[in-house]
C-alpha positions as a Markdown table, in Angstrom:
| # | Residue | x | y | z |
|---|---|---|---|---|
| 1 | Unk | -10.4 | -12.7 | -13.2 |
| 2 | Unk | -7.8 | -9.9 | -13.7 |
| 3 | Unk | -5.6 | -9.2 | -10.5 |
| 4 | Unk | -3.2 | -6.3 | -10.8 |
| 5 | Unk | -0.6 | -6.4 | -7.6 |
| 6 | Unk | 1.4 | -3.1 | -6.9 |
| 7 | Unk | 3.8 | -2.1 | -4.1 |
| 8 | Unk | 6.8 | -0.5 | -3.6 |
| 9 | Unk | 10.2 | -1.2 | -4.9 |
| 10 | Unk | 11.5 | -4.4 | -3.7 |
| 11 | Unk | 8.4 | -6.0 | -1.9 |
| 12 | Unk | 8.5 | -8.7 | -3.7 |
| 13 | Unk | 5.7 | -7.5 | -6.4 |
| 14 | Unk | 6.8 | -9.0 | -9.4 |
| 15 | Unk | 8.3 | -12.3 | -8.4 |
| 16 | Unk | 4.3 | -12.8 | -6.5 |
| 17 | Unk | 2.8 | -11.5 | -9.5 |
| 18 | Unk | 4.4 | -14.4 | -11.2 |
| 19 | Unk | 3.8 | -17.0 | -9.1 |
| 20 | Unk | 0.5 | -15.9 | -9.6 |
| 21 | Unk | 0.0 | -16.0 | -12.9 |
| 22 | Unk | 1.6 | -19.0 | -13.0 |
| 23 | Unk | -0.7 | -21.1 | -10.4 |
| 24 | Unk | -3.3 | -19.8 | -12.9 |
| 25 | Unk | -1.5 | -20.4 | -16.0 |
| 26 | Unk | -2.8 | -16.7 | -16.7 |
| 27 | Unk | -1.2 | -13.8 | -19.0 |
| 28 | Unk | 1.6 | -11.9 | -16.8 |
| 29 | Unk | 2.2 | -8.6 | -17.5 |
| 30 | Unk | 5.1 | -6.4 | -16.1 |
| 31 | Unk | 5.3 | -2.1 | -16.0 |
| 32 | Unk | 8.3 | -2.1 | -14.5 |
| 33 | Unk | 9.8 | -4.6 | -17.3 |
| 34 | Unk | 8.1 | -2.7 | -20.2 |
| 35 | Unk | 9.5 | 0.4 | -18.3 |
| 36 | Unk | 12.8 | -0.5 | -18.3 |
| 37 | Unk | 12.9 | -1.4 | -21.8 |
| 38 | Unk | 12.2 | 1.7 | -23.2 |
| 39 | Unk | 14.9 | 3.2 | -20.6 |
| 40 | Unk | 17.4 | 1.1 | -22.1 |
| 41 | Unk | 16.1 | 1.7 | -25.7 |
| 42 | Unk | 17.1 | 5.4 | -24.9 |
| 43 | Unk | 19.9 | 4.7 | -23.4 |
| 44 | Unk | 19.6 | 5.8 | -20.1 |
| 45 | Unk | 19.4 | 3.5 | -16.5 |
| 46 | Unk | 16.0 | 3.8 | -14.3 |
| 47 | Unk | 17.0 | 6.1 | -12.1 |
| 48 | Unk | 18.2 | 9.0 | -15.2 |
| 49 | Unk | 14.7 | 7.8 | -16.6 |
| 50 | Unk | 12.3 | 8.2 | -14.0 |
| 51 | Unk | 14.1 | 11.8 | -14.2 |
| 52 | Unk | 13.4 | 12.6 | -17.7 |
| 53 | Unk | 9.5 | 11.2 | -17.4 |
| 54 | Unk | 9.1 | 13.7 | -15.1 |
| 55 | Unk | 9.9 | 16.6 | -17.7 |
| 56 | Unk | 8.1 | 14.1 | -20.3 |
| 57 | Unk | 4.6 | 12.8 | -18.8 |
| 58 | Unk | 3.5 | 11.0 | -22.4 |
| 59 | Unk | 5.8 | 8.3 | -21.7 |
| 60 | Unk | 3.4 | 7.6 | -18.7 |
| 61 | Unk | 0.5 | 8.3 | -20.2 |
| 62 | Unk | 1.3 | 5.6 | -23.1 |
| 63 | Unk | 3.0 | 3.2 | -20.7 |
| 64 | Unk | -0.1 | 3.1 | -18.6 |
| 65 | Unk | -2.6 | 3.5 | -21.3 |
| 66 | Unk | -1.8 | 0.5 | -23.2 |
| 67 | Unk | -1.4 | -1.5 | -19.3 |
| 68 | Unk | -4.9 | -0.1 | -19.1 |
| 69 | Unk | -6.1 | -1.5 | -22.1 |
| 70 | Unk | -4.8 | -5.0 | -22.3 |
| 71 | Unk | -6.4 | -5.1 | -18.8 |
| 72 | Unk | -9.5 | -4.4 | -20.5 |
| 73 | Unk | -9.5 | -7.0 | -22.9 |
| 74 | Unk | -7.7 | -10.2 | -20.9 |
| 75 | Unk | -10.1 | -11.7 | -18.4 |
| 76 | Unk | -7.1 | -13.9 | -17.1 |
| 77 | Unk | -4.5 | -11.7 | -16.7 |
| 78 | Unk | -2.1 | -10.4 | -13.5 |
| 79 | Unk | 0.0 | -6.9 | -13.9 |
| 80 | Unk | 2.3 | -6.1 | -11.9 |
| 81 | Unk | 3.0 | -2.4 | -11.8 |
| 82 | Unk | 3.1 | 0.6 | -9.2 |
| 83 | Unk | -0.2 | 1.9 | -10.8 |
| 84 | Unk | -2.1 | -1.3 | -11.9 |
| 85 | Unk | -4.2 | -1.2 | -9.4 |
| 86 | Unk | -4.8 | 2.6 | -9.0 |
| 87 | Unk | -5.8 | 2.2 | -13.1 |
| 88 | Unk | -7.8 | -0.2 | -13.5 |
| 89 | Unk | -10.2 | 1.5 | -9.9 |
| 90 | Unk | -10.0 | 4.6 | -11.9 |
| 91 | Unk | -11.2 | 3.5 | -14.4 |
| 92 | Unk | -13.9 | 0.9 | -13.3 |
| 93 | Unk | -12.1 | -2.0 | -14.3 |
| 94 | Unk | -13.3 | -5.1 | -11.8 |
| 95 | Unk | -10.1 | -6.5 | -10.7 |
| 96 | Unk | -8.8 | -8.1 | -7.5 |
| 97 | Unk | -6.3 | -5.1 | -6.4 |
| 98 | Unk | -3.7 | -6.6 | -4.3 |
| 99 | Unk | -0.8 | -4.3 | -2.2 |
| 100 | Unk | 2.5 | -5.2 | -1.6 |
| 101 | Unk | 4.7 | -3.7 | 0.9 |
| 102 | Unk | 7.7 | -4.4 | 3.1 |
| 103 | Unk | 9.8 | -2.2 | 5.3 |
| 104 | Unk | 12.5 | -0.2 | 3.6 |
| 105 | Unk | 15.2 | -1.9 | 5.4 |
| 106 | Unk | 14.1 | -5.4 | 4.0 |
| 107 | Unk | 13.8 | -3.4 | 0.4 |
| 108 | Unk | 17.0 | -2.1 | 0.3 |
| 109 | Unk | 18.5 | -5.8 | 1.2 |
| 110 | Unk | 16.1 | -7.0 | -1.4 |
| 111 | Unk | 17.2 | -5.0 | -4.4 |
| 112 | Unk | 20.9 | -4.5 | -3.6 |
| 113 | Unk | 21.0 | -8.3 | -3.0 |
| 114 | Unk | 19.4 | -8.6 | -6.9 |
| 115 | Unk | 21.2 | -5.6 | -8.3 |
| 116 | Unk | 24.8 | -7.4 | -6.6 |
| 117 | Unk | 25.6 | -3.5 | -4.8 |
| 118 | Unk | 25.8 | -1.8 | -1.9 |
| 119 | Unk | 22.7 | -1.1 | 0.3 |
| 120 | Unk | 24.2 | 2.6 | 0.5 |
| 121 | Unk | 23.7 | 3.1 | -2.8 |
| 122 | Unk | 20.6 | 0.9 | -3.0 |
| 123 | Unk | 19.3 | 3.4 | -0.3 |
| 124 | Unk | 19.9 | 6.4 | -2.3 |
| 125 | Unk | 18.0 | 4.7 | -5.4 |
| 126 | Unk | 15.3 | 3.4 | -4.1 |
| 127 | Unk | 14.6 | 6.7 | -2.4 |
| 128 | Unk | 15.5 | 8.9 | -5.5 |
| 129 | Unk | 13.0 | 6.5 | -7.5 |
| 130 | Unk | 9.9 | 6.6 | -5.1 |
| 131 | Unk | 10.4 | 10.5 | -4.8 |
| 132 | Unk | 10.3 | 10.8 | -8.5 |
| 133 | Unk | 7.2 | 8.3 | -9.0 |
| 134 | Unk | 5.1 | 9.9 | -6.2 |
| 135 | Unk | 5.6 | 13.0 | -7.7 |
| 136 | Unk | 4.8 | 11.9 | -11.0 |
| 137 | Unk | 2.0 | 10.7 | -10.4 |
| 138 | Unk | 1.0 | 13.3 | -7.8 |
| 139 | Unk | 1.0 | 15.9 | -10.7 |
| 140 | Unk | 0.1 | 13.5 | -14.1 |
| 141 | Unk | -2.6 | 11.5 | -12.1 |
| 142 | Unk | -3.6 | 13.1 | -8.5 |
| 143 | Unk | -2.8 | 9.7 | -7.5 |
| 144 | Unk | -1.4 | 9.5 | -4.1 |
| 145 | Unk | 0.5 | 6.3 | -4.2 |
| 146 | Unk | 0.6 | 6.0 | -0.5 |
| 147 | Unk | -3.2 | 6.1 | 0.3 |
| 148 | Unk | -4.2 | 1.5 | 0.0 |
| 149 | Unk | -7.3 | 2.2 | 0.4 |
| 150 | Unk | -8.5 | 1.0 | -3.1 |
| 151 | Unk | -6.7 | -2.3 | -2.4 |
| 152 | Unk | -8.4 | -5.5 | -1.9 |
| 153 | Unk | -5.6 | -7.0 | -0.5 |
| 154 | Unk | -2.8 | -5.3 | 1.3 |
| 155 | Unk | 0.1 | -8.0 | 2.6 |
| 156 | Unk | 3.1 | -7.0 | 4.5 |
| 157 | Unk | 6.2 | -9.2 | 3.4 |
| 158 | Unk | 8.8 | -7.6 | 5.2 |
| 159 | Unk | 9.0 | -11.7 | 6.8 |
| 160 | Unk | 7.4 | -13.6 | 4.6 |
| 161 | Unk | 9.3 | -14.9 | 1.2 |
| 162 | Unk | 7.1 | -15.3 | -2.3 |
| 163 | Unk | 5.5 | -18.4 | -1.9 |
| 164 | Unk | 4.2 | -17.8 | 1.6 |
| 165 | Unk | 2.7 | -14.1 | 0.2 |
| 166 | Unk | 1.3 | -16.3 | -3.0 |
| 167 | Unk | -0.4 | -18.5 | -1.1 |
| 168 | Unk | -2.0 | -16.0 | 0.6 |
| 169 | Unk | -3.0 | -14.3 | -2.6 |
| 170 | Unk | -4.6 | -18.1 | -3.8 |
| 171 | Unk | -6.5 | -18.4 | -1.1 |
| 172 | Unk | -8.6 | -14.8 | -1.7 |
| 173 | Unk | -8.3 | -15.8 | -5.4 |
| 174 | Unk | -10.0 | -19.1 | -5.0 |
| 175 | Unk | -12.5 | -17.6 | -2.2 |
| 176 | Unk | -13.7 | -15.0 | -4.8 |
| 177 | Unk | -13.7 | -18.0 | -6.9 |
| 178 | Unk | -16.0 | -20.4 | -4.9 |
């Protein structure tokens, strides 16, 4: 089974995807980690790299091609990426597509806590990243990232722990495998 976990910044998608991969003993791949690594190698923080990527579509296309190739080649994989669900959907790859969302205040709180920064700073960074990503996905792929119709399961994690979200997903996986 292939599982994609997408969601907004701070929704808990990476934490949940790692939990699911561990419980299923599946390979785990994070598109965000790959993107951050490239940014670091280029000497940029994630905010500046997002803006850079707007002018260099080859960055997204190359990363997304690699993610899609790994999704296609591996039947026991959990991929955490903002576009993983869309990549699978648009390519006709059979995968359980999950989207995790949370309200803005909770997402800002989570990221500010993780990054150890002021919520006002985090709020601005999240807003800038989301606007940049939304523009790129629309321009490069014709994808409206806010359209959740392609997902098999949409979970609001605002008031749920990562373990609780993982439990909901595992119930869906168990049902599909039965």
